[in-house]
TITOR-130459 format. One line per 10 residues: their letters; for each residue z, y, x of C-alpha. Coordinates in pm, 1 decimal, padded with zeros to 6 digits. Each point is the difference from the previous one (the first is absolute). Layout:
TITOR-130459
a) Z,Y,X | ...
//
This chain:
TITOR-130459
mhffrplaai) 07055.0,11028.1,04710.2 | -00338.2,00102.7,-00136.2 | -00160.9,00337.9,-00043.5 | -00181.6,00114.1,-00313.5 | -00218.0,00306.1,-00031.0 | -00023.3,00169.3,-00343.1 | -00376.6,-00043.4,-00032.7 | -00027.3,-00217.1,-00308.5 | 00019.7,00307.7,-00220.6 | -00326.9,00145.3,00133.5
aislvgggac) -00243.8,00046.1,-00288.8 | -00276.4,-00257.9,-00023.8 | -00352.1,00144.9,-00013.3 | -00295.5,-00219.5,-00090.4 | -00276.1,00126.6,00223.3 | -00362.6,-00058.8,-00085.8 | -00294.0,00030.4,00232.3 | -00094.5,-00222.8,00287.9 | -00026.7,-00374.1,-00015.9 | 00307.0,-00194.7,-00096.0
ipdvepnvfv) 00059.4,-00321.4,00187.2 | -00140.4,-00286.7,-00203.8 | 00183.9,-00299.1,-00136.7 | -00021.0,-00270.9,00264.2 | 00085.9,-00362.2,-00061.8 | 00220.7,-00120.6,00285.9 | -00195.8,-00199.1,00253.4 | 00182.2,-00303.1,00130.4 | -00020.2,-00025.7,00376.2 | 00149.3,-00254.5,00234.7
lprceqveps) 00214.5,00243.0,00194.1 | 00079.7,-00088.5,00360.4 | 00353.2,-00128.0,-00060.4 | -00027.4,-00165.4,-00341.3 | -00097.9,-00355.7,00083.7 | 00333.8,-00139.8,-00121.9 | 00048.8,00229.6,-00301.7 | -00039.6,-00167.5,-00338.6 | -00202.2,00179.4,-00274.4 | 00300.8,00054.6,-00225.7
cgptakescc) -00014.7,00373.1,-00081.3 | -00109.5,00208.4,-00298.0 | 00081.3,-00040.9,-00369.1 | -00100.3,-00367.5,-00011.6 | 00140.6,-00090.1,00344.2 | -00344.8,-00118.4,00110.6 | -00141.2,00297.0,00192.5 | -00021.5,00028.8,00375.6 | 00303.8,00189.7,00126.4 | -00230.5,00127.0,00275.6
aesevvggqf) -00249.8,00178.5,-00226.9 | -00106.3,00353.8,00081.5 | -00259.1,00243.9,-00128.1 | -00191.4,00298.3,00128.0 | 00115.7,00346.8,-00093.4 | -00305.9,00224.3,00005.6 | 00103.5,00322.6,00170.8 | -00057.4,00358.5,-00103.1 | 00176.8,00326.3,-00069.4 | 00304.0,00048.6,-00221.2
nrlndarypa) 00318.4,00203.2,-00035.0 | 00316.6,-00155.1,00131.1 | 00279.7,00002.7,-00257.6 | -00270.7,00090.1,-00255.4 | 00039.0,00358.7,00120.5 | -00296.8,00215.7,00105.4 | 00212.6,00160.2,00273.9 | -00013.1,-00326.3,00195.7 | -00364.5,-00110.7,00036.2 | -00085.4,-00302.9,00208.5
tvadfhldrf) -00288.9,-00217.8,00107.6 | 00042.7,-00374.4,00048.2 | -00251.9,-00235.7,00161.0 | -00082.8,-00339.9,-00150.7 | 00265.7,-00261.5,00067.9 | 00123.5,-00336.7,-00125.6 | 00344.1,-00041.1,-00155.4 | 00187.7,-00320.7,-00083.1 | -00013.9,-00088.6,-00368.5 | 00361.3,-00115.7,00010.7
evtvgrfrqf) 00312.9,00101.3,00181.9 | 00060.9,-00228.9,00297.0 | 00168.3,-00313.5,-00129.4 | 00276.7,-00214.7,00141.0 | -00261.8,-00268.5,00070.0 | -00219.0,00237.2,00198.4 | 00296.7,00137.9,00191.4 | 00115.8,-00353.9,00080.0 | -00302.9,-00040.3,00228.4 | 00107.6,00311.6,00192.0
vaaypanrpk) 00355.5,-00131.4,00035.2 | -00129.0,-00335.8,00128.7 | -00191.8,00173.7,00280.6 | 00279.1,00245.9,00090.3 | 00076.6,00148.1,00253.8 | -00324.0,-00079.0,00187.0 | -00189.4,00202.2,-00261.8 | 00176.4,00331.2,00062.2 | -00252.4,00285.6,00004.1 | -00171.3,00106.0,00319.0
pgagahplie) -00007.4,00372.8,00080.4 | -00246.5,00175.8,-00226.9 | -00032.7,-00290.1,-00244.5 | -00023.9,00072.4,-00372.5 | -00162.9,00339.6,00046.4 | -00210.2,00182.4,-00255.8 | -00338.9,00027.4,00175.3 | -00043.1,00364.6,-00101.4 | 00353.4,00117.0,00082.8 | 00086.5,00039.7,00365.9
gsgwdpewda) 00346.7,-00112.7,00099.5 | 00057.2,-00205.9,-00314.4 | 00043.8,-00338.9,00170.9 | 00310.1,-00186.2,00112.1 | 00226.6,00189.0,00239.5 | 00166.4,-00237.6,00250.6 | 00319.5,00204.6,-00035.5 | 00027.8,-00155.6,-00346.3 | 00039.8,-00349.0,00149.7 | 00376.3,00052.1,00005.1
elpagkdalq) -00003.5,00039.8,-00380.7 | -00133.8,-00352.0,-00055.4 | 00225.9,-00307.5,-00022.5 | 00050.4,-00169.1,00337.3 | -00109.7,-00345.3,-00116.6 | -00077.9,-00218.4,-00299.7 | 00364.8,-00056.7,-00094.6 | 00068.6,00373.5,00004.7 | -00314.8,00062.6,-00204.1 | 00103.1,-00250.3,-00267.5
aslqcdanfr) 00349.0,00149.4,-00007.7 | -00147.0,00346.2,-00058.0 | -00184.4,-00130.2,-00305.7 | 00332.9,-00089.6,-00164.2 | 00082.0,00365.6,-00068.8 | 00125.1,-00054.0,-00354.3 | 00168.6,-00314.8,-00128.4 | -00115.4,00059.7,-00358.8 | -00349.8,00143.1,00037.0 | -00150.1,-00127.4,00325.8
twtdepssne) -00320.0,-00199.3,-00044.6 | -00009.3,-00176.4,00338.7 | 00120.3,-00359.5,00040.0 | 00010.4,-00170.2,00338.7 | -00184.9,-00299.1,-00145.3 | -00294.5,00016.7,-00244.5 | 00116.3,00033.9,-00360.3 | -00107.4,00118.3,-00343.0 | -00003.1,00354.4,00142.2 | -00317.3,-00038.6,00207.1
aapincvswy) -00202.6,00222.1,-00234.9 | 00274.0,00263.2,-00032.3 | -00043.0,00318.5,00204.3 | 00185.1,-00006.0,00330.4 | 00278.8,00257.8,00006.5 | 00275.8,00097.9,00246.5 | -00275.4,00098.3,00245.5 | 00045.4,00310.5,00215.6 | -00286.0,00240.9,00066.7 | -00026.9,-00138.8,00353.2
lafafcawde) -00033.8,-00355.8,-00127.9 | -00251.1,00110.8,-00262.8 | -00209.9,00166.2,00270.1 | 00032.3,-00306.3,00225.8 | -00105.5,-00238.5,-00278.2 | -00311.8,00197.8,-00091.7 | -00100.2,00034.2,00366.4 | 00043.4,-00378.6,00048.1 | -00205.4,-00055.0,-00316.4 | -00281.3,00199.0,00166.0
grlpteaewn) 00060.2,00291.2,-00235.2 | 00222.1,00306.3,-00016.3 | 00229.8,00189.6,-00230.5 | -00191.3,00230.9,-00235.7 | 00045.1,00372.0,00043.0 | 00178.7,00181.9,-00278.1 | -00327.7,00172.3,-00092.4 | -00179.2,-00336.2,-00023.3 | 00275.7,-00150.8,-00211.0 | 00001.5,00305.2,-00229.0
yaaaggnqhl) -00380.1,-00012.7,-00029.1 | -00001.9,-00366.6,-00099.4 | 00282.9,00040.8,-00251.8 | -00140.1,00316.5,-00162.4 | -00357.9,-00130.1,-00018.0 | -00130.0,00261.4,00241.2 | -00110.3,00309.5,-00185.5 | 00091.4,-00155.2,-00332.4 | 00348.7,00129.2,00088.9 | 00175.6,-00254.5,-00218.0
aypwgdeaps) 00364.9,00045.4,-00087.5 | 00060.0,-00372.8,00061.1 | -00216.9,-00266.3,00162.3 | -00100.5,-00138.7,-00341.8 | -00076.4,00344.9,-00145.1 | 00195.7,00263.1,-00187.1 | 00183.1,-00229.1,-00243.2 | 00379.5,00017.1,00031.9 | 00162.4,-00286.3,00193.6 | 00112.4,-00312.0,-00181.2
qdlavygcet) 00118.1,-00346.0,00094.2 | -00353.7,-00125.5,-00070.0 | -00137.0,00218.8,00279.2 | 00258.2,00001.5,00278.6 | 00316.6,-00164.7,00131.1 | 00274.0,00264.1,-00002.1 | 00328.8,00105.1,-00152.7 | 00231.9,-00285.6,00101.2 | 00365.8,00099.2,-00034.4 | 00090.4,-00144.3,00338.8
tttvcpvprv) 00363.4,00109.2,-00023.2 | 00056.9,-00241.8,-00286.8 | -00295.0,-00241.1,00002.9 | -00168.0,-00229.4,00249.5 | -00371.4,00043.4,-00071.7 | -00228.3,-00231.5,00198.1 | -00298.9,00177.9,00152.6 | -00290.8,-00174.1,-00175.8 | -00318.1,-00145.8,00141.4 | -00244.5,00263.9,00125.5
gskspagdgp) -00263.1,00093.9,-00255.8 | 00214.2,-00104.4,-00295.6 | -00112.7,00314.7,-00189.0 | -00367.5,-00043.4,00088.4 | -00255.7,00095.7,-00115.8 | 00158.7,00253.9,-00237.4 | 00200.1,00171.1,00275.7 | -00266.4,-00011.3,00272.3 | -00139.6,00304.9,00176.1 | -00369.0,00098.0,-00027.7
sgqadlagsl) -00099.7,-00199.8,00309.6 | 00183.1,-00313.7,-00110.3 | 00334.6,00029.3,00178.2 | 00300.0,-00137.6,-00189.1 | 00354.9,00141.0,00004.2 | -00089.6,00339.2,00146.7 | 00268.1,00118.6,-00242.4 | 00322.8,-00198.4,-00020.5 | 00100.3,-00327.9,00165.4 | 00086.9,00145.8,00345.2
fewvldyhad) -00038.5,00331.6,00176.9 | -00274.1,-00041.9,00259.6 | 00026.0,00141.6,00351.7 | -00283.8,00227.7,00113.3 | -00093.9,00105.7,00350.5 | 00116.0,00360.2,-00030.9 | 00328.4,00168.4,00059.8 | 00134.3,00146.3,-00323.4 | -00070.7,00364.7,00071.4 | -00148.2,00314.5,-00151.0
leltgtcnnc) -00204.4,00079.4,00309.8 | -00310.0,-00194.9,-00101.8 | 00015.8,00122.2,-00357.8 | -00138.5,00341.6,00091.0 | -00363.7,00082.7,00056.3 | -00285.6,-00247.9,00000.3 | 00061.8,-00363.6,00088.4 | -00292.2,-00195.8,00144.4 | 00119.1,-00358.8,00056.6 | 00338.5,00139.9,00093.8
aalsdggfgr) 00350.5,-00135.3,00048.4 | 00331.4,00169.4,00074.7 | 00084.6,-00132.7,00347.0 | 00277.0,00249.7,00081.6 | 00355.8,-00075.9,-00110.1 | 00110.3,00257.9,-00252.1 | 00350.6,-00141.7,-00026.1 | -00050.8,-00183.1,-00328.7 | -00090.7,-00347.2,00124.4 | -00325.4,-00184.6,-00066.3
gsrggafsht) -00188.1,00030.2,-00323.3 | -00035.3,-00251.0,-00280.0 | -00158.9,-00006.1,-00341.6 | -00009.2,-00181.3,-00328.5 | 00345.7,-00046.1,-00151.8 | 00193.6,-00325.1,-00021.5 | 00157.0,-00257.5,-00231.4 | 00336.1,00167.8,00058.7 | -00109.7,00358.1,-00071.8 | -00085.3,00206.3,-00306.1
eetlsttsri) -00341.8,00082.2,-00139.8 | 00000.2,00343.1,00166.8 | -00082.3,-00169.3,00332.2 | -00311.8,-00171.4,-00141.0 | -00212.7,00314.3,-00014.5 | -00278.4,00047.9,00253.5 | 00164.6,00333.6,00087.1 | 00340.0,-00150.1,00084.4 | 00096.2,-00023.9,00368.4 | 00301.9,-00139.8,00182.0
gelpekslsf) 00109.6,-00008.9,00362.6 | 00229.2,-00249.8,00169.0 | 00135.2,-00066.1,00347.4 | -00257.3,-00231.5,00162.6 | 00259.3,-00239.0,00140.3 | 00142.1,-00070.9,-00346.2 | -00047.7,-00341.3,-00161.5 | 00035.2,00038.6,-00376.5 | -00047.9,-00230.8,-00295.8 | -00226.1,00251.2,-00176.3
yglrcarde) -00242.0,00049.0,00291.2 | -00312.6,-00202.1,00080.2 | -00354.8,00055.6,00123.6 | -00371.6,-00054.9,-00035.5 | -00258.7,00035.7,00277.5 | -00323.1,00194.8,00036.3 | -00310.9,-00089.2,00200.4 | -00312.5,00177.7,00110.0 | -00369.0,-00074.6,-00044.2
//
């Protein structure tokens, strides 16, 4: 069961003043765990699946609403959602690569790293991990052996596994404020990552009638560059919902947020953003939020990682 909050109806205000974050071409880095990952992502299937780009920090209004100001420091964010091929390297090293206490922390947020009490929420071994990735017979992207799905986004990943992967990859889950900032273009306060144009199938992967149709989740970046965010991230709207660090709660949406995250359980699960192939266009807005139980493995959930300077 998942939990929606009725926030998509909040009016969008285009706020001037201050410096907007600039367009940044994604910089391709050799990330720590990408030695075996083929460059098969993006619209031509030739880009590095391990690309990331800097998001230049600043001030903005969460949910495009002046009641919720925030400041975000500079950070790096994966250009693509984590692919099956990238996740395969994590599976190969499991369970020796389980997070150590405190791993995957945001350097400016105390208490944001791995809690050893969460160890019990991870699969016991490699076989159990692979079994957990088979959450949906029709829509799972994982295959136990390499296949044509290597550049598809990995799904059926719980919040705990998403956190563990990013920590192993020497990164972390982005905070909800960071994710929102990247998707909305900072103080550009965009309605969608690509701008204010209404969603279409040329811009995002969404709207599959999963009750009657088996819709394969396409290669990451298939709608790039038209659907990219201002800092070069693909699929910030559509494809898969992306786990964020925060609990899904109202607590951190009051007052000023300076590199903040909601670390107290408000009873609505962990947060995620971005919409999915199986959901309607209402979830694609940069003001749309959803919460889900962190132990859930769902075919419409995936991840991307953040890193610090």
